[in-house]
VOGU-3710 file (C-alpha; in Angstrom, 3 decimals, decimal comma):
1> xxxxxxxxxx> 98,909/112,228/132,029  96,936/112,290/128,780  93,842/110,341/129,920  92,306/107,545/128,087  91,860/107,322/124,260  89,457/105,277/122,135  91,514/103,546/119,446  89,719/102,524/116,310  91,436/100,854/113,082  89,960/101,120/109,725
11> xxxxxxxxxx> 91,468/98,401/107,480  91,433/100,417/104,142  90,917/97,428/101,743  87,590/96,380/103,457  86,581/99,390/105,218  86,109/97,488/108,485  86,368/99,592/111,551  87,648/97,713/114,711  87,541/99,469/118,318  90,573/98,222/120,001
21> xxxxxxxxxx> 90,198/96,939/123,532  92,619/98,450/126,126  92,105/95,696/128,752  95,634/94,715/128,961  97,690/95,487/132,345  99,463/99,020/132,057  97,862/99,828/128,453  95,536/102,664/127,884  96,221/104,425/130,999  97,653/107,492/129,368
31> xxxxxxxxxx> 100,692/107,105/127,089  100,682/103,593/125,785  97,812/102,097/123,938  97,420/98,920/121,990  96,650/99,742/118,307  96,644/96,445/116,589  97,116/92,841/117,842  96,589/89,216/116,996  92,920/89,261/117,353  93,009/90,964/114,058
41> xxxxxxxxxx> 95,095/88,365/112,310  92,241/87,005/109,989  91,177/90,301/109,076  94,407/91,351/107,251  96,411/89,844/104,344  99,629/88,073/105,318  101,610/90,334/102,986  100,078/93,451/104,509  97,047/95,770/104,681  97,095/99,497/105,068
51> xxxxxxxxxx> 95,328/100,449/108,313  94,202/104,006/109,456  94,739/104,040/113,209  92,710/107,056/115,031  92,442/107,753/118,660  90,361/110,265/120,516  89,642/111,149/123,856  89,435/114,298/126,367  93,155/114,947/125,814  92,708/115,228/121,995
61> xxxxxxxxxx> 92,969/113,134/118,943  95,468/111,488/116,533  95,502/109,587/113,102  98,235/107,843/111,669  98,661/105,305/108,779  100,259/101,922/109,235  100,636/98,600/107,076  100,184/95,483/109,399  100,629/91,924/107,988  101,330/88,474/109,274
71> xxxxxxxxxx> 104,143/87,123/107,290  104,354/84,028/109,777  100,676/83,578/109,545  100,676/83,394/113,384  101,283/86,785/114,535  100,489/90,277/113,415  103,521/92,629/112,545  103,861/96,328/112,047  105,385/96,395/108,654  105,463/100,217/108,422
81> xxxxxxxxx> 104,299/103,353/110,117  105,357/105,502/112,966  106,602/104,278/116,373  105,051/107,306/118,227  102,346/109,648/117,629  101,271/112,915/119,313  97,897/113,617/120,500  96,730/116,956/119,662  93,771/118,986/121,252
//
């Protein structure tokens, strides 16, 4: 088990940093983490915004670039970015 990570998203266009809650059942328990969700819908452009996602904790850290958008204006969608990241010490 990796241990908990704090996930922080930075929307590159605005510079806004968002600490992601891991309060979902089974999420954030070492292996699966919420990195962006519908709570950020109004913070991104429907056509997409570049977002740097970083995670850090006792097991190590990671950083990856994504594009999230809301083409239907109802739900956030990952438009590009990795499906899996590796946490390194």
